[in-house]
ZAZA-51654 format. One record per residue (C-alpha): residue in three letters; z, x, y; chain. Coordinates in nm, 4 decimals. Each point is the difference from the previous one (the first is absolute). Layout:
<rs>
 residuo        Z        X        Y cadena
     ALA        Z        X        Y      A
...
</rs>
This chain:
<rs>
 residuo        Z        X        Y cadena
     UNK   0.5039   4.3008   0.1633      A
     UNK  -0.2933  -0.1800  -0.1567      A
     UNK  -0.3197   0.1968  -0.0620      A
     UNK  -0.3418  -0.1579  -0.0471      A
     UNK  -0.1575  -0.0087  -0.3412      A
     UNK  -0.3788   0.0065  -0.0471      A
     UNK  -0.0223  -0.3777   0.0408      A
     UNK   0.1890   0.0027   0.3304      A
     UNK  -0.2191   0.2782   0.1377      A
     UNK  -0.3241  -0.1604  -0.1116      A
     UNK   0.1051  -0.3300   0.1569      A
     UNK   0.0634   0.1635   0.3359      A
     UNK  -0.3112   0.2210  -0.0096      A
     UNK  -0.2177  -0.3005  -0.0861      A
     UNK   0.1415  -0.1965   0.2926      A
     UNK  -0.0782   0.2893   0.2373      A
     UNK  -0.3604   0.0100  -0.1202      A
     UNK  -0.0357  -0.3752   0.0408      A
     UNK   0.1391   0.0105   0.3522      A
     UNK  -0.2247   0.2898   0.0963      A
     UNK  -0.3023  -0.2130  -0.0895      A
     UNK   0.1418  -0.3037   0.1808      A
     UNK   0.0694   0.2034   0.3132      A
     UNK  -0.3495   0.1456   0.0054      A
     UNK  -0.1493  -0.3482  -0.0262      A
     UNK   0.2158  -0.1090   0.2950      A
     UNK  -0.1026   0.3019   0.2073      A
     UNK  -0.3715  -0.0517  -0.0588      A
     UNK   0.0182  -0.3738   0.0679      A
     UNK  -0.0484  -0.1403  -0.3493      A
     UNK   0.3486  -0.1539   0.0193      A
     UNK   0.1276  -0.1971   0.2978      A
     UNK   0.3587   0.0423   0.1204      A
     UNK   0.0777  -0.3417  -0.1482      A
     UNK  -0.1303   0.1145  -0.3392      A
     UNK   0.1672   0.3400   0.0250      A
     UNK   0.3418  -0.1218   0.1121      A
     UNK   0.1360  -0.1104  -0.3422      A
     UNK  -0.1363   0.3189  -0.1580      A
     UNK   0.1705   0.2322   0.2479      A
     UNK   0.3257  -0.1960  -0.0148      A
     UNK   0.0049   0.0462  -0.3780      A
     UNK   0.0126   0.3712   0.0795      A
     UNK   0.2698  -0.0223   0.2665      A
     UNK  -0.2346   0.0417   0.2967      A
     UNK   0.0752  -0.2204   0.3027      A
     UNK  -0.1861  -0.0304   0.3287      A
     UNK   0.2651   0.0256   0.2711      A
     UNK  -0.0130  -0.0057   0.3797      A
     UNK  -0.1536   0.3432   0.0497      A
     UNK  -0.1210   0.1259  -0.3376      A
     UNK   0.0255  -0.0489  -0.3739      A
     UNK   0.3455   0.0372  -0.1527      A
     UNK   0.0511   0.1109  -0.3604      A
     UNK   0.3162  -0.0941  -0.1884      A
     UNK   0.0748   0.2334  -0.2908      A
     UNK   0.2111  -0.1208  -0.2926      A
     UNK   0.3172   0.1891  -0.0889      A
     UNK   0.1285  -0.1860  -0.3071      A
     UNK   0.3763  -0.0593   0.0246      A
     UNK   0.0027   0.2622   0.2757      A
     UNK  -0.0139   0.3043  -0.2301      A
     UNK  -0.2066   0.3077   0.0906      A
     UNK  -0.0376   0.3524  -0.1316      A
     UNK  -0.0118   0.2933   0.2358      A
     UNK  -0.3732   0.0405  -0.0640      A
     UNK  -0.0634  -0.3634   0.0834      A
     UNK   0.2033   0.0199   0.3199      A
     UNK  -0.1777   0.3208   0.0981      A
     UNK  -0.3396  -0.1658  -0.0390      A
     UNK   0.1166  -0.2892   0.2183      A
     UNK   0.0607   0.2560   0.2736      A
     UNK  -0.3428   0.1537  -0.0520      A
     UNK  -0.1606  -0.3448   0.0185      A
     UNK   0.1767  -0.0637   0.3304      A
     UNK  -0.1715   0.3094   0.1411      A
     UNK  -0.3364  -0.0473  -0.1685      A
     UNK  -0.0590  -0.3727   0.0470      A
     UNK   0.2503  -0.1211   0.2618      A
     UNK   0.1498   0.1426   0.3188      A
     UNK   0.2586   0.2226  -0.1585      A
     UNK   0.2630  -0.2497  -0.1100      A
     UNK   0.0740  -0.2809  -0.2436      A
     UNK   0.2170  -0.3109   0.0229      A
     UNK   0.2427  -0.0815  -0.2839      A
     UNK   0.0442  -0.3746  -0.0425      A
     UNK   0.2590  -0.2536  -0.1098      A
     UNK  -0.1751  -0.0340  -0.3373      A
     UNK   0.0505   0.3674  -0.0830      A
     UNK  -0.3664   0.0710   0.0758      A
     UNK  -0.1713   0.2198   0.2582      A
     UNK  -0.2625  -0.1159   0.2498      A
     UNK  -0.2635   0.1963   0.1906      A
     UNK  -0.1067  -0.1709   0.3206      A
     UNK  -0.3155   0.1844   0.1115      A
     UNK  -0.2367   0.0001  -0.2972      A
     UNK  -0.3783   0.0262   0.0317      A
     UNK  -0.1764  -0.2355  -0.2379      A
     UNK  -0.2514   0.2603  -0.1143      A
     UNK   0.2879   0.2320  -0.1009      A
     UNK   0.2119  -0.2572  -0.1845      A
     UNK  -0.1577   0.0593  -0.3458      A
     UNK   0.0632   0.3741   0.0308      A
     UNK   0.3606  -0.0685   0.0942      A
     UNK   0.0446  -0.2177  -0.3087      A
     UNK  -0.1613   0.2686  -0.2143      A
     UNK   0.2468   0.2556   0.1370      A
     UNK   0.2886  -0.2333  -0.0849      A
     UNK  -0.1287  -0.0360  -0.3548      A
     UNK   0.0348   0.3765  -0.0546      A
     UNK   0.3808  -0.0414   0.0160      A
     UNK   0.0222  -0.3341  -0.1837      A
     UNK   0.0134  -0.2206   0.3093      A
     UNK  -0.2039  -0.2920   0.1293      A
     UNK  -0.0041  -0.2975   0.2371      A
     UNK  -0.0694  -0.2690  -0.2618      A
     UNK   0.1761  -0.3344   0.0501      A
     UNK   0.1627   0.1020   0.3281      A
     UNK  -0.1713  -0.3010   0.1520      A
     UNK  -0.1433  -0.3339  -0.1053      A
     UNK   0.1467  -0.2997  -0.1792      A
     UNK   0.1204   0.1972  -0.2982      A
     UNK   0.3147   0.1715  -0.1242      A
     UNK   0.0647   0.2722   0.2564      A
     UNK   0.1802   0.3339  -0.0360      A
     UNK   0.3181  -0.0542  -0.2037      A
     UNK   0.3033   0.1274   0.1874      A
     UNK   0.3336   0.1220  -0.1267      A
     UNK   0.3238   0.1740   0.0894      A
     UNK  -0.0699   0.3305   0.1745      A
     UNK   0.3036   0.1472  -0.1802      A
     UNK  -0.1312  -0.0984  -0.3448      A
     UNK   0.0773   0.2555  -0.2685      A
     UNK   0.2587   0.1669   0.2240      A
     UNK   0.2375  -0.2768   0.1077      A
     UNK   0.3524   0.0122  -0.1372      A
     UNK   0.0194  -0.3807  -0.0114      A
     UNK  -0.3154  -0.0911  -0.1939      A
     UNK   0.0154  -0.1350  -0.3562      A
     UNK  -0.3415   0.1461  -0.0851      A
     UNK  -0.2878   0.1655   0.1854      A
     UNK  -0.2124  -0.2983   0.1165      A
     UNK  -0.3209   0.2005   0.0479      A
     UNK  -0.1289  -0.0142  -0.3616      A
     UNK   0.0178  -0.3788   0.0193      A
     UNK  -0.1699  -0.0016   0.3409      A
     UNK  -0.2719   0.2231  -0.1480      A
     UNK  -0.0425  -0.2357  -0.2949      A
     UNK  -0.0480  -0.2869   0.2448      A
     UNK  -0.2420   0.2089   0.2068      A
     UNK  -0.2175   0.0647  -0.3030      A
     UNK   0.0144  -0.3646  -0.1046      A
     UNK  -0.0932  -0.1250   0.3466      A
     UNK  -0.2782   0.2485   0.0841      A
     UNK  -0.3320  -0.1867  -0.0136      A
     UNK   0.1683  -0.2873  -0.1859      A
     UNK  -0.2928  -0.2452  -0.0320      A
     UNK   0.2126  -0.3101   0.0520      A
     UNK   0.1916   0.1308   0.3007      A
     UNK  -0.2694   0.1765   0.2040      A
     UNK  -0.0568  -0.3068   0.2195      A
     UNK   0.3397  -0.1619   0.0424      A
     UNK   0.0643  -0.2639   0.2677      A
     UNK   0.1531   0.2767   0.2136      A
     UNK   0.1224   0.3599  -0.0186      A
     UNK   0.2822   0.0637  -0.2459      A
     UNK   0.2846   0.2520   0.0058      A
     UNK   0.2436   0.1220  -0.2656      A
     UNK   0.3164   0.2059   0.0351      A
     UNK   0.1971   0.1451  -0.2930      A
     UNK   0.3570   0.1292   0.0308      A
     UNK   0.2785   0.0934  -0.2423      A
     UNK   0.3130   0.0188   0.2162      A
     UNK   0.2468  -0.2430   0.1490      A
     UNK  -0.0853   0.1605   0.3335      A
     UNK  -0.3401  -0.1348   0.1004      A
     UNK  -0.1893   0.2737   0.1828      A
     UNK  -0.3425  -0.1664  -0.0325      A
     UNK   0.0466  -0.3446   0.1629      A
     UNK  -0.0574  -0.1416  -0.3473      A
     UNK   0.0756  -0.3655   0.0813      A
     UNK  -0.2522   0.0017   0.2848      A
     UNK  -0.2915   0.0545  -0.2380      A
     UNK  -0.2228  -0.2505  -0.1789      A
     UNK   0.1623   0.1195  -0.3216      A
     UNK   0.3112   0.2132   0.0007      A
     UNK   0.1162   0.1477  -0.3286      A
     UNK   0.3485   0.1375  -0.0506      A
     UNK   0.0517   0.1946  -0.3215      A
     UNK   0.3416  -0.0519  -0.1570      A
     UNK   0.1848   0.0720  -0.3237      A
     UNK   0.1872  -0.2504  -0.2154      A
     UNK   0.3267   0.0608  -0.1804      A
     UNK  -0.1882   0.1522  -0.2928      A
     UNK  -0.1652   0.2555   0.2279      A
     UNK  -0.3455  -0.1543  -0.0261      A
     UNK  -0.2252   0.0138   0.3062      A
     UNK  -0.1342  -0.3276   0.1363      A
     UNK  -0.1340  -0.1393   0.3241      A
     UNK   0.1097  -0.2577   0.2532      A
     UNK  -0.2934  -0.1715   0.1732      A
     UNK   0.0186  -0.1132   0.3616      A
     UNK  -0.3124  -0.1890   0.1076      A
     UNK  -0.1171  -0.1392   0.3321      A
     UNK   0.1275   0.2371   0.2630      A
     UNK  -0.1879   0.1349   0.2978      A
     UNK  -0.0043   0.0448   0.3728      A
     UNK  -0.2811  -0.0873   0.2386      A
     UNK  -0.0524  -0.3398   0.1584      A
     UNK   0.2384  -0.1788  -0.2393      A
     UNK   0.2678   0.2456  -0.1155      A
     UNK   0.1840  -0.0846  -0.3213      A
     UNK   0.2461   0.1670  -0.2329      A
     UNK  -0.1071  -0.0064  -0.3640      A
     UNK   0.2206  -0.2083  -0.2314      A
     UNK   0.1022   0.1286  -0.3412      A
     UNK  -0.2112  -0.1865  -0.2530      A
     UNK   0.1053   0.1841  -0.3174      A
     UNK   0.3035   0.2223  -0.0464      A
     UNK  -0.1166   0.1713  -0.3191      A
     UNK  -0.3466   0.0876  -0.1225      A
     UNK  -0.0021   0.2398  -0.2967      A
     UNK  -0.1659   0.3220   0.1054      A
     UNK  -0.2651  -0.0336  -0.2692      A
     UNK  -0.1083  -0.3280   0.1642      A
     UNK  -0.0110   0.1300   0.3583      A
     UNK  -0.3771  -0.0116   0.0450      A
     UNK  -0.0298  -0.3342  -0.1777      A
     UNK   0.2525  -0.1633   0.2325      A
     UNK  -0.1649   0.1519   0.3057      A
     UNK  -0.3328  -0.1379  -0.1195      A
     UNK   0.1528  -0.3454  -0.0430      A
     UNK   0.1283   0.0099   0.3595      A
     UNK  -0.3436   0.1033   0.1285      A
     UNK  -0.1879  -0.2563  -0.2070      A
     UNK   0.1971  -0.2916   0.1408      A
     UNK  -0.0573   0.1309   0.3527      A
     UNK  -0.3695   0.0661  -0.0577      A
     UNK  -0.0422  -0.3500  -0.1375      A
     UNK   0.1831  -0.1956   0.2720      A
     UNK   0.0237   0.2294   0.3046      A
     UNK  -0.1700  -0.1331   0.3141      A
     UNK  -0.3488   0.1312   0.0699      A
     UNK  -0.0832  -0.2434   0.2793      A
     UNK   0.2455   0.1442   0.2530      A
     UNK   0.0763   0.3732   0.0141      A
     UNK   0.3263  -0.0697   0.1828      A
     UNK   0.1251  -0.1967  -0.3000      A
     UNK  -0.1587   0.2119  -0.2722      A
     UNK   0.2839   0.2371  -0.0902      A
     UNK   0.2067  -0.0609  -0.3122      A
     UNK   0.3102  -0.0579   0.2138      A
     UNK  -0.1583  -0.3251   0.1249      A
     UNK  -0.0762  -0.1151  -0.3537      A
     UNK   0.3540   0.0738  -0.1181      A
     UNK   0.1441  -0.1717   0.3073      A
     UNK  -0.2170  -0.3116  -0.0304      A
     UNK   0.0402  -0.0389  -0.3752      A
     UNK   0.3632   0.1021   0.0152      A
     UNK   0.1295   0.2977  -0.1962      A
     UNK   0.1044  -0.2120  -0.3044      A
     UNK  -0.3462  -0.1563  -0.0391      A
     UNK  -0.1806   0.3295   0.0582      A
     UNK   0.2290   0.1616  -0.2582      A
     UNK  -0.0684  -0.2811  -0.2485      A
     UNK  -0.3739   0.0573   0.0290      A
     UNK   0.0405   0.3768  -0.0330      A
     UNK   0.2126  -0.0434  -0.3124      A
     UNK  -0.2629  -0.2291  -0.1485      A
     UNK  -0.2728   0.2549   0.0735      A
     UNK   0.2206   0.2817  -0.1274      A
     UNK   0.0526  -0.1771  -0.3336      A
     UNK  -0.3772  -0.0392  -0.0334      A
     UNK  -0.0696   0.3653   0.0854      A
     UNK   0.2519   0.1186  -0.2579      A
     UNK  -0.2220  -0.1538  -0.2680      A
     UNK  -0.2925   0.2121   0.1257      A
     UNK   0.1859   0.3318  -0.0296      A
     UNK  -0.1274   0.1467   0.3286      A
     UNK   0.2908   0.2402   0.0539      A
     UNK  -0.0907   0.3700  -0.0124      A
     UNK   0.1489   0.1682  -0.3083      A
     UNK   0.3368   0.1718   0.0418      A
     UNK  -0.1786   0.3258  -0.0740      A
     UNK  -0.1886  -0.0353   0.3287      A
     UNK   0.3222  -0.0390   0.1965      A
     UNK   0.1384   0.3017  -0.1843      A
     UNK  -0.3136   0.1988   0.0878      A
     UNK   0.0410  -0.0867   0.3666      A
     UNK   0.3756   0.0621   0.0010      A
     UNK  -0.0531   0.3488  -0.1381      A
     UNK  -0.1564   0.0952   0.3348      A
     UNK   0.3234  -0.0837   0.1823      A
     UNK   0.2515   0.2231  -0.1723      A
     UNK   0.2587   0.1878   0.2025      A
     UNK  -0.1084   0.3348   0.1424      A
     UNK   0.1737   0.3180  -0.1165      A
     UNK   0.3212  -0.0402   0.1969      A
     UNK   0.2115   0.3125   0.0257      A
     UNK   0.3062  -0.0215  -0.2201      A
     UNK   0.3261   0.0093   0.1914      A
     UNK  -0.1698   0.0153   0.3414      A
     UNK   0.2558   0.0388   0.2759      A
     UNK   0.1230  -0.3074   0.1854      A
     UNK   0.1119   0.2089   0.2966      A
     UNK  -0.1690  -0.0447   0.3389      A
     UNK   0.0752   0.2335   0.2900      A
     UNK   0.0589  -0.2427   0.2860      A
     UNK   0.0862   0.2572   0.2649      A
     UNK  -0.3167  -0.0798   0.1970      A
     UNK   0.0807  -0.3382   0.1650      A
     UNK  -0.3656  -0.1030   0.0436      A
     UNK  -0.0706   0.0690  -0.3661      A
     UNK   0.3180  -0.1809  -0.1041      A
     UNK  -0.1061  -0.3061   0.1995      A
     UNK  -0.3416  -0.0011  -0.1703      A
     UNK   0.1653   0.0256  -0.3420      A
     UNK   0.2295  -0.2925   0.0801      A
     UNK  -0.2822  -0.2227   0.1229      A
     UNK  -0.3114   0.1042  -0.1895      A
     UNK   0.1155   0.0821  -0.3521      A
     UNK   0.1113  -0.2257  -0.2828      A
     UNK   0.1914   0.0416  -0.3250      A
     UNK  -0.2073   0.1310  -0.2904      A
     UNK   0.0638  -0.0890  -0.3626      A
     UNK   0.0267   0.3708  -0.0885      A
     UNK   0.2924   0.2141   0.1266      A
     UNK  -0.1107   0.2752   0.2356      A
     UNK  -0.3030  -0.1933   0.1275      A
     UNK  -0.0653  -0.2352   0.2912      A
     UNK  -0.2691  -0.2445   0.1118      A
     UNK  -0.1323   0.1075   0.3409      A
     UNK  -0.1846  -0.2268   0.2426      A
     UNK  -0.2449   0.1507   0.2476      A
     UNK  -0.0086  -0.2110   0.3139      A
     UNK  -0.3412  -0.0827   0.1449      A
     UNK   0.1771  -0.1516   0.3032      A
     UNK   0.0594   0.2752   0.2555      A
     UNK   0.1314  -0.1191   0.3359      A
     UNK  -0.2994  -0.1344   0.1897      A
     UNK  -0.2292   0.0364  -0.3015      A
     UNK  -0.2243  -0.2499  -0.1774      A
     UNK   0.1848  -0.1441  -0.3018      A
     UNK  -0.1670   0.1016  -0.3257      A
     UNK  -0.2464   0.2453   0.1523      A
     UNK  -0.0211   0.3591  -0.1231      A
     UNK  -0.2388   0.2729   0.1059      A
     UNK  -0.2199   0.1763  -0.2522      A
     UNK   0.2136   0.3126   0.0326      A
     UNK   0.3194  -0.1988  -0.0546      A
     UNK  -0.1471  -0.1686  -0.3078      A
     UNK  -0.0985   0.3367  -0.1454      A
     UNK   0.3450   0.1397   0.0810      A
     UNK   0.1619  -0.2904  -0.1856      A
     UNK  -0.2245   0.0828  -0.2971      A
     UNK   0.1211   0.3602   0.0098      A
     UNK   0.3633  -0.1098   0.0254      A
     UNK  -0.0461  -0.2348  -0.2953      A
     UNK  -0.1366   0.2926  -0.2014      A
     UNK   0.2760   0.2384   0.1062      A
     UNK   0.3020  -0.2292  -0.0027      A
     UNK  -0.0713  -0.3252  -0.1907      A
     UNK  -0.1874   0.0800  -0.3212      A
     UNK  -0.3314  -0.0635   0.1777      A
     UNK   0.0735  -0.3689   0.0572      A
     UNK   0.0444  -0.2178   0.3074      A
     UNK   0.0189  -0.3698   0.0755      A
     UNK  -0.1187  -0.2287   0.2781      A
     UNK   0.2579  -0.2608   0.1011      A
     UNK  -0.0700  -0.3546   0.1155      A
     UNK   0.1908   0.0973   0.3151      A
     UNK  -0.2768   0.2505   0.0848      A
     UNK   0.1854   0.3197  -0.0852      A
     UNK  -0.0427   0.2604  -0.2757      A
     UNK   0.2518   0.0826  -0.2726      A
     UNK   0.0448   0.3215  -0.1958      A
     UNK   0.1785  -0.1459  -0.3020      A
     UNK   0.1400   0.3063  -0.1766      A
     UNK   0.1389   0.2674   0.2337      A
     UNK   0.2673   0.2484  -0.1037      A
     UNK   0.2946  -0.0257   0.2353      A
     UNK  -0.0133   0.3785   0.0294      A
     UNK  -0.3517  -0.0357   0.1488      A
     UNK   0.0792  -0.2713   0.2531      A
     UNK   0.0601   0.2351   0.2923      A
     UNK  -0.3241   0.1907  -0.0577      A
     UNK  -0.1851  -0.3308  -0.0286      A
     UNK   0.1582  -0.1341   0.3181      A
     UNK  -0.0859   0.3166   0.1931      A
     UNK  -0.3680  -0.0334  -0.0855      A
     UNK  -0.0012  -0.3706   0.0794      A
     UNK   0.1733   0.0625   0.3306      A
     UNK  -0.2608   0.2568   0.1008      A
     UNK  -0.2742  -0.2568  -0.0684      A
     UNK   0.1646  -0.2911   0.1838      A
     UNK   0.0817  -0.1779  -0.3248      A
     UNK   0.3811   0.0241  -0.0079      A
     UNK   0.1001  -0.2927   0.2203      A
     UNK   0.3350  -0.1188  -0.1466      A
     UNK  -0.0582  -0.3717   0.0503      A
     UNK  -0.0361  -0.1647  -0.3409      A
     UNK   0.0950  -0.3710   0.0268      A
     UNK   0.0949   0.0450   0.3664      A
     UNK  -0.1551  -0.1745   0.2985      A
     UNK  -0.2500   0.2859   0.0435      A
     UNK  -0.1268  -0.0379  -0.3582      A
     UNK  -0.2367  -0.2741   0.1135      A
     UNK  -0.2567  -0.1709  -0.2212      A
     UNK  -0.3101  -0.0839   0.2023      A
     UNK  -0.3518  -0.1113  -0.0872      A
     UNK  -0.2991   0.1576   0.1841      A
     UNK  -0.0146  -0.3074   0.2255      A
     UNK  -0.2555  -0.0629   0.2705      A
     UNK  -0.0788   0.3697   0.0353      A
     UNK  -0.2021  -0.0230  -0.3220      A
     UNK   0.0162  -0.3360  -0.1771      A
     UNK  -0.2487  -0.2829   0.0569      A
     UNK   0.2651  -0.2583  -0.0951      A
     UNK   0.2742   0.1160   0.2360      A
     UNK   0.1111  -0.1875   0.3103      A
     UNK   0.2164   0.2746   0.1503      A
     UNK   0.0587   0.3718  -0.0177      A
     UNK   0.2684   0.1275  -0.2348      A
     UNK  -0.0280   0.3760   0.0438      A
     UNK   0.0881   0.0355   0.3712      A
     UNK   0.2927  -0.2379  -0.0447      A
     UNK   0.1340   0.1983  -0.2944      A
     UNK  -0.0309   0.3201   0.2023      A
     UNK   0.1841  -0.1527   0.2950      A
     UNK   0.2852  -0.1326  -0.2165      A
     UNK   0.0486   0.3310  -0.1807      A
     UNK   0.0272   0.1810   0.3339      A
     UNK   0.2326  -0.2642   0.1472      A
     UNK   0.2545   0.0298  -0.2800      A
     UNK  -0.0064   0.3727  -0.0661      A
     UNK   0.3566   0.1271  -0.0161      A
     UNK   0.1393  -0.3463  -0.0723      A
     UNK  -0.0833  -0.0145  -0.3708      A
     UNK   0.3301   0.1470  -0.1150      A
     UNK   0.1962  -0.2624   0.1937      A
     UNK  -0.2186  -0.2922  -0.1102      A
     UNK  -0.0229   0.1051  -0.3659      A
     UNK  -0.2262  -0.1737  -0.2507      A
     UNK  -0.2501  -0.2244   0.1763      A
     UNK  -0.3466  -0.0710  -0.1391      A
     UNK  -0.2537  -0.0873   0.2674      A
     UNK  -0.3498  -0.1169  -0.0914      A
     UNK  -0.3037  -0.0836   0.2172      A
     UNK  -0.3116  -0.2016  -0.0848      A
     UNK  -0.2942  -0.0355   0.2358      A
     UNK  -0.0960  -0.3409  -0.1402      A
     UNK   0.1201  -0.2800  -0.2243      A
     UNK  -0.1361   0.1746  -0.3121      A
     UNK   0.3248   0.2019   0.0082      A
     UNK  -0.1284   0.3367  -0.1228      A
     UNK   0.2994   0.1473   0.1850      A
     UNK   0.2422  -0.2193  -0.2015      A
     UNK   0.1628  -0.1386   0.3146      A
     UNK   0.1419  -0.2993  -0.1902      A
     UNK   0.2167   0.2427  -0.2008      A
     UNK   0.1328   0.2038   0.2913      A
     UNK   0.3625  -0.0062   0.1053      A
     UNK  -0.1899  -0.0135   0.3273      A
     UNK  -0.3574  -0.1213  -0.0323      A
     UNK  -0.2719  -0.0052   0.2640      A
     UNK  -0.3209  -0.2027  -0.0205      A
     UNK  -0.2838   0.0579   0.2443      A
     UNK  -0.1747  -0.3204   0.1138      A
     UNK  -0.2691  -0.0921   0.2504      A
     UNK   0.1213  -0.2141   0.2906      A
     UNK  -0.3120  -0.1026   0.1909      A
     UNK  -0.1520   0.3433  -0.0285      A
     UNK   0.3242   0.1875   0.0665      A
     UNK   0.1892   0.1954  -0.2644      A
     UNK   0.3354  -0.1592  -0.0703      A
     UNK   0.2733   0.0891  -0.2488      A
     UNK   0.2249  -0.2347  -0.1979      A
     UNK   0.3407   0.1311  -0.1006      A
     UNK   0.1673  -0.0963  -0.3264      A
     UNK   0.3353   0.0979  -0.1474      A
     UNK   0.1600  -0.0043  -0.3425      A
     UNK  -0.2779   0.0976  -0.2375      A
     UNK   0.0552   0.2168  -0.3055      A
     UNK  -0.2224   0.1336  -0.2760      A
     UNK   0.2667   0.1157  -0.2441      A
     UNK   0.1990  -0.1684  -0.2740      A
     UNK   0.1335  -0.2336   0.2698      A
     UNK  -0.3518  -0.0986   0.1085      A
     UNK  -0.0155  -0.2256   0.3047      A
     UNK  -0.2549  -0.1024   0.2616      A
     UNK   0.0607   0.0639   0.3669      A
     UNK   0.0508  -0.2843   0.2501      A
     UNK  -0.1849  -0.0034   0.3335      A
     UNK   0.2393   0.0333   0.2908      A
     UNK  -0.2023  -0.2042   0.2490      A
     UNK  -0.2794   0.0579   0.2538      A
     UNK  -0.1966   0.3227  -0.0257      A
     UNK   0.0008   0.3064   0.2233      A
     UNK  -0.2281   0.2513   0.1641      A
     UNK  -0.0088   0.3527  -0.1417      A
     UNK   0.2722   0.1183   0.2380      A
     UNK   0.1917  -0.3249  -0.0429      A
     UNK   0.0214   0.0309  -0.3779      A
     UNK   0.1490   0.3495   0.0304      A
     UNK   0.2627  -0.1350   0.2407      A
     UNK   0.0747  -0.2899  -0.2353      A
     UNK   0.0567   0.2391  -0.2909      A
     UNK   0.2402   0.1948   0.2173      A
     UNK   0.1968  -0.3164   0.0756      A
     UNK   0.0092  -0.0959  -0.3685      A
     UNK   0.1253   0.3411  -0.1092      A
     UNK   0.2580   0.0065   0.2815      A
     UNK   0.1390  -0.3329  -0.1212      A
     UNK   0.0130   0.1319  -0.3539      A
     UNK   0.2007   0.3033   0.1119      A
     UNK   0.2407  -0.2294   0.1840      A
     UNK   0.0434  -0.2448  -0.2876      A
     UNK  -0.0264   0.2027  -0.3190      A
     UNK   0.2903   0.0262  -0.2385      A
     UNK   0.0835   0.3269  -0.1692      A
     UNK  -0.2757   0.1109  -0.2369      A
     UNK  -0.2457  -0.2731   0.1014      A
     UNK  -0.3703   0.0635   0.0380      A
     UNK  -0.1985  -0.1860   0.2654      A
     UNK  -0.1135  -0.2430  -0.2713      A
     UNK   0.3576  -0.0637  -0.1148      A
     UNK   0.1193  -0.0789   0.3516      A
     UNK  -0.2949  -0.2316   0.0612      A
     UNK   0.0710  -0.1895  -0.3204      A
     UNK   0.3686  -0.0310   0.0853      A
     UNK  -0.0245  -0.1203   0.3618      A
     UNK  -0.3373  -0.1759  -0.0154      A
     UNK  -0.2917  -0.0240   0.2411      A
     UNK   0.1707  -0.1732   0.2959      A
     UNK   0.1828   0.3038   0.1431      A
     UNK  -0.3159   0.2087  -0.0274      A
     UNK  -0.2090  -0.2630   0.1786      A
     UNK   0.2571  -0.0157   0.2771      A
     UNK  -0.0015   0.3778   0.0366      A
     UNK  -0.3805   0.0209  -0.0031      A
     UNK  -0.0903  -0.3013   0.2176      A
     UNK   0.3226  -0.0889   0.1798      A
</rs>
């Protein structure tokens, strides 16, 4: 994984010192809240319903054991003993005292972490495939390219005050595990017939109030022009994106209103101009970064055998592990979705345990997923049972990956000032309602957002739930048919909304119909796409 050089460390340390001074001026009254707000947001500090919330950046979801361990210590020292892993592969702390925030940031800096550009109208944390560097189906590890983009975009003077927040995702597999086409810019790394690496650019995706799927605007950008093309895309947006209406300020609106062909024409024109300025980092810089992402020392001829005599362990292996590129190894997902738990939450002790397990079983590396779980990317198959036993003892071995209990949920009205409805209690109720039914139902991705901003990715759920305010009463809209993968689609609202209990009943009716109607081998999403909305509406409302 990438390690800071002296420039990286100085940049982060300087920002901590600046924020310490800014915070002190706020505390002693020399800065008003209005003056302080943009300064704290630049450092990932939000003022939520009950306290300050700090969002910590985890670039492309990759963490060392030491970094994860410190995140657990921070949960104890500065919060209430837990952290919340988010859909942007970050972690949030919900109970921060303003006077302690600079010390927290200083602690993060000791392990090469920060909260820079986790808020504001800038390029946010760049996300990627949580299986990067381990996946059997990737053409190249996408993380060096995500790191190159991170370095390019950090404190970029032209893109610090964009019309609206901006999100990148970088993948390198046909299987999209990062919701790439639902980002402002999605980049898919590919190889041509000659074996050269290049990039496909998808621009103008996003969820929120106006969800859109990003169109492909260029199917091949040479890898030594990656940053230049990204800059061209941003320049056109920065020049023409709406600043008079925040609801129309995202790049997806610009691409939609101009039309993808016209937006692409302007990007190509800007790209041609930028090529004359030679702004691309030298190939030596990409090589320097890539050197940090070499394979760990995999054991030669590691055994592929797994003792499946324990049925509970065998079930966890079937559901929560994936194929690794190296024989004898597996990718293991740690579920942060116990039955009745809060999706994405982990206690300080659990976070520290994960750090220890990463050290002992995964070459001291772990990943945060955009589905609010944790991945150990490089586990010997011979170690899987020992790993599972320790996870099981800590309540971290729920075998529910991509099942109905593996719910994505935002913090909702329990914490967020923007939310209209609670997400957490609903997620807890659904997970309890369907316990024991996951094996029968199979793959079903359920996602909950507490407001139209869609931090819970409800638009992309096979079943999506949106919390709304109906004359002061929490109400929940149900949508079906969303997908975040290579077959990206947006869910369709079924009809009138429901109460909290009513939405759970409606999900039960929808899954019952699926079980009645599914053909052999069909997922919930497949059956929905085959028979359409009408039978589901009849089952839910009839």
